DOGU-640471 format. One record per residue (C-alpha): residue in one letter; x, y, z. Coordinates in steps of 0.25 Angstrom, whole numbers, plus 5000, padded with zeros to 4 digits. Each point is the difference from the previous one (the first is absolute). Last residue first. Layout:
// residues N
AXYZ/...
// end
This chain:
// residues 181
I525452385214/E499250125007/K499150024988/D499649855001/A499350035013/A499150104995/E499649914988/I499749895010/N499250095009/I499250054988/H499849874993/S499049905005/E500250025014/A499750155001/I498849994990/D499449885007/S500250065014/L499350134995/A498849924995/L500049935014/D499950135007/A498950054991/Q499249875003/K500250025015/E499550144999/E498849964991/I499649895011/L500150105011/T499150104992/K498949914998/E500149955014/L499850145005/L498850024993/T499449875005/V500350035014/V499450144999/D498749934996/E500149915012/E500350115011/R499849915012/L501150085008/A500849875001/L499949984985/A500450144997/Y501250005009/A500549874993/R499850074987/M500750125005/T501249915004/G500049934986/Y499950144993/S501250055008/A500949884999/I499749994985/E500250154999/Q501449995007/H500449884991/N499550084988/V500950125004/K501249915002/Q499749944987/V500050134993/L501450035006/G500649874995/I499450024986/I500550145000/G501449955004/A500049904989/D499650104990/R501150095005/V501049894997/V499449974986/G500150154996/K500050145004/K501250035009/I499749985015/H500150125009/T498850094996/C499049894996/T500349925013/E500150125009/Q498650054995/A499449855002/E500750005014/K499350135004/I498749944995/F500249885008/C500350085013/E498750084997/I499349865000/A500549975014/E499650145004/Y498549984997/V499450144999/I498550015003/G499049994989/T498550035001/P498849934994/D498850055008/I499549905011/G498849915001/I500649865000/A499549974986/R500350134995/F501549995004/I500049864994/K499450054987/V501150115000/L501049895002/R499549924988/V500250124991/L501450025006/H500349864997/S499550024985/L501050124999/S501149915006/E499649904989/K500350104989/A501450025006/Q500249855001/K499749984985/K501050124997/L501149935009/T499749874993/S500150064986/K501350085003/L500649875006/D499749924988/K500650114991/S501250015008/T500650145000/S499550065014/N500050145004/L498750044993/T499349885007/L500650045013/E499350144999/K498749934997/L500249915011/M500350115010/K498750074996/A499249885003/I500749975013/A499750145005/T498549984998/E500049865005/S500850045012/W499050125004/Y498849905000/L500849895007/E500450105011/M498550045001/L499649855001/Q501149985011/K499450115008/E498649954998/F500449865004/L500750055012/G498850085005/R499149874997/L501049925008/E499850095012/Q500950075010/T500750094990/E501050095006/E499950154996/H501050074991/N499949964985/Y498649945000/K499450125008/A500750104991/I499449934988/N498650025006/Q500350145004/L500450034985/M498749944995/A499250085010/T500750134995/R499849954985/K498549985002/M499549864999/
// end
């Protein structure tokens, strides 16, 4: 797809009403593509700003998974016959801003780690909702191969959320609370 056509396509999704489920699916697919790229970068930055070895390890794993999610998204784009293109997803932009504020305004240590966990879980919950919705759309659109790819990512997002809960509940939140006593 030529750059001009691609930009027109993006403009179409940003400014026109979508009247078909296929159009909504494609728009949200483009938002996911942009989101996964942005999230991978954010996770790398948060890894550098965390102190817990467990948290660092989990964030690194999630950043790698975001890259495999991007590979799956490219396969989905190809399966439905459109070029991989991202469009800015404002919800994720807000989380990126929150990540920057967390790292700027909370002193490095266990409290910042607790804040990072909470933030990344918000992102994971957004992704779980997005991938779950996209899976439902793909089912309705009878895109069986796409459903399988989306399910794999959905499972990984849920596992990542559980891993963060385990870290928070096993020691980070307790240590952060003990700092206030």
